[in-house]
N, C-alpha and C positions, 0 to 999 in steps of 0.2 A: 675799355674798348667801345662800349655803347656810347659813352660820353664823347669820345673822339669823333665818332660818326655823327652824333647830334650836333656837335659844334661845327663840323665841316659842312653839314647840310644847312645849318642856320647861316653860316658865313656866305655860302653860295647864294642862298635866297636873298640875303641882305644886299649883296653885290648886284644881283640882278634887279632887285627893286630899286636900288639907287641909280642904276644905269638906264632903266626904262624911260623915265621922263626926259632925260637929256638926249635920248636917241633921236628925237625929232630935230633937235637943234645942233646935233653933233656933225663934225666933219667926217671925212672918209676913214680916218684912223680910229676915231672913237666908235664909229659904226662897226668897223671890223672887230674892234675889241669887244663890243657888246654882243655881236654875233658869236664870237668864240666863247665868251662867258656863258651865253645861253646854251650853246651846243655842249659845253662842258657840264653845265648844270643838268641838262637833259640826259647826258651820258651817265652822270652820277646817279640820278633818279632811276634810270633804267637798270643800272648795276645793282642798286639797293633793292629794287623790286625783284630782280632775278634771284638775288641772294635770299630774300625772304621766301620766295617760291621754292627754292631748292631746300631751304631749312624745313619748310612745311613737308616737302616730299620725303626728306630724310626722317622727320618725326613720324610720318605715316608709315614709312618702311620699318622704323624701330618698333612701332606699336604693332604692326602686322607680324613682325618676327616674335615679339613677346606673346602675341595671341597664339601663334603657331607652336611656340614652345610650351605654353600652357596647355594647348590642345594635345600636344605630344605627351605631356605629363598626364593628362586625363586618360589618354589611350593607354599609357603604360600602367596607370592605376587600374583601369578596367581590366587590362590583361592580367595583372597580378591577382585581382579579385576573382576573375574567371578561373585562373589556375587553382587558387585556394578553394573555390567552390567545387571544382572537379575532384580535387584531392579529398575534400570532405565526402563527396558522393562515393568515391572509391572506398573510403574508410567505412561508410555505411553499408556498402555492398558486402565488404569483408565481414563486418559484424553480423549482418543477416545470415551470411553463409555459416559463420561460427555458431550462431543460435540454432540454425536448422540442424547442424551436425550434432550439437549437444542434445537437442530434442530427440533426434533419432537414436542416440545412444541411450537416453533415458527410457524411451519406449522399448528398446531392445532389452535393457536391464530389467524393466518391469516384467517383460515376457519371460525372461529367464527365471526371475524370482517366483513367478506364478507357476512355472513348470516344476521348480524344485520343491515347492510347498504342496504340490498336488492339486492345486486349484485350476490349473490350466486345462485339465481334462474334463472337468465338471461344467455343466451349464451354469450360468449366472444365477438362475432361480434357485438351484440346489445349494449354491454357495451362500446365497442370502438366507435360505431356510436353515442351513447348517449353522450359520453364524448367529442367528436370532431365535432359533427354535421353531416349533411348528407355527403355522399361521393361526391367528386367533379369529374367532367369529366376532364380527362387529354387528351390533344390534341395529336393525333398520326400524327406526321409529319415525312416524310422521306426526307433525304437530299442525296439520292443516295446510301445509304448503305443498303438498304432494309428496311423491316418493323421492328419496335421495338416491 
């Protein structure tokens, strides 16, 4: 197809080039023929130019459509990532709620255990004294650095 156009263009150009020098010596019929060939060549060149321009516009439109499609894909990917992120956040909130519930159950069970063993009614200092015996006297000795 490209070869046909190239051959047709070369043929038109050759005919116009051959007819141009003889146009000054030609009679009315040859002059009319040369004018018609020139008009035909000009029409052919205009048509080819318009075809190229429209091909370029079509290519630009295809490129634009591809970019829009790619942009839509990016937006879809962003949307799916955003959804996955929100789902992960919801899962984290549920896990935090579960950990808080388990912590409250553990605190409650520790309180119940302390009440059952009788340690819940005594102050902590007495529990420590009962568990480890009476407090021992620690000697206060100074080695020249002052009192401890």
